[in-house]
C-alpha positions as CSV (number, residue, x, y, z in Angstrom):
1,I,90.2,124.7,103.9
2,G,90.9,123.0,107.1
3,H,92.6,119.9,108.0
4,T,92.0,117.4,110.7
5,V,94.3,114.7,112.1
6,A,92.4,112.1,114.0
7,V,94.0,110.0,116.7
8,E,92.3,106.6,116.8
9,G,89.3,106.3,119.2
10,T,89.8,104.2,122.3
11,N,87.4,102.8,124.8
12,K,87.9,102.9,128.6
13,K,89.8,99.6,128.5
14,G,92.3,101.2,126.0
15,Q,91.2,99.2,123.1
16,K,90.9,100.9,119.7
17,V,87.5,101.5,118.3
18,K,87.0,102.3,114.5
19,L,85.1,105.5,114.0
20,G,84.6,105.2,110.3
21,P,83.8,108.6,108.5
22,A,83.9,110.5,111.8
23,E,86.8,112.6,110.5
24,H,84.7,113.9,107.5
25,F,82.1,115.2,109.9
26,I,84.5,116.8,112.2
27,K,86.3,118.5,109.2
28,S,82.9,119.8,107.9
29,C,82.2,121.5,111.3
30,Y,85.9,123.0,111.4
31,D,85.7,124.2,107.8
32,E,82.3,125.9,108.5
33,R,83.6,127.8,111.5
34,L,87.1,128.4,109.8
35,S,85.2,130.7,107.3
36,A,83.9,132.8,110.1
37,N,87.1,132.8,112.1
38,P,90.2,132.0,110.2
39,G,92.5,131.8,113.2
40,L,90.8,128.6,114.7
41,D,93.5,126.1,115.5
42,G,93.9,123.5,118.2
43,R,92.6,120.3,119.6
44,I,89.1,119.0,120.4
45,A,88.2,115.6,121.9
46,I,84.9,113.9,122.0
47,E,83.6,111.1,124.2
48,L,80.9,108.8,123.1
49,D,78.7,106.0,124.5
50,I,77.5,103.7,121.8
51,N,74.7,101.3,122.4
52,Q,73.9,98.7,119.5
53,G,75.4,100.9,116.9
54,K,73.7,104.2,118.0
55,V,75.6,107.0,119.8
56,T,73.6,107.6,123.0
57,T,75.9,110.2,124.6
58,A,78.4,112.5,122.9
59,K,80.1,115.3,124.7
60,V,83.3,117.3,124.2
61,T,85.7,116.6,126.9
62,E,88.7,118.7,125.6
63,D,88.7,122.0,123.7
64,T,91.7,124.2,123.2
65,I,90.1,126.1,120.2
66,G,87.5,127.9,122.4
67,D,84.8,128.1,119.6
68,K,81.3,127.3,121.1
69,D,79.7,126.9,117.6
70,L,82.4,124.3,116.7
71,V,81.7,122.5,120.0
72,T,77.9,122.6,119.3
73,C,78.5,121.4,115.6
74,V,80.8,118.5,116.6
75,T,78.4,117.2,119.4
76,K,75.4,117.4,117.1
77,K,77.2,115.5,114.3
78,A,78.6,112.9,116.6
79,R,75.1,112.2,118.0
80,S,74.1,111.1,114.5
81,W,76.8,108.7,113.9
82,R,75.9,105.1,113.3
83,F,78.1,102.0,113.9
84,P,77.5,98.3,113.2
85,T,74.6,97.1,115.4
86,D,77.0,94.7,117.3
87,V,78.9,97.8,118.6
88,T,78.2,98.8,122.3
89,E,81.1,100.7,124.0
90,S,81.1,103.4,126.6
91,G,83.5,106.1,127.2
92,V,85.1,106.0,123.6
93,Y,87.5,108.9,123.6
94,A,88.7,110.4,120.2
95,P,90.8,113.5,120.1
96,Y,91.2,115.5,116.8
97,V,93.9,118.1,116.0
98,L,92.5,120.9,113.8
99,N,94.5,123.3,111.8
100,K,94.5,125.0,108.4
101,K,97.6,123.1,107.0
């Protein structure tokens, strides 16, 4: 089963942003794709815009893995994430290293 290592998310000002259970969702996408392609390994980064706790934009901005289905899954899951309603941030960058270790 795959392993993810999350680097803390940062906003455009370089401030840390807590992503809560985000790693679990990224890992579930990776594990699903790993069963279809055991050689998946690399880095994927997402950028989020959050308005009053809801993700309004989620896009993959870095992908060294090259698996379209993984990108689709990560983007879809990220759009469903919820934060406390007082969180409004744009350009939150969160990179993840994905490997089987």
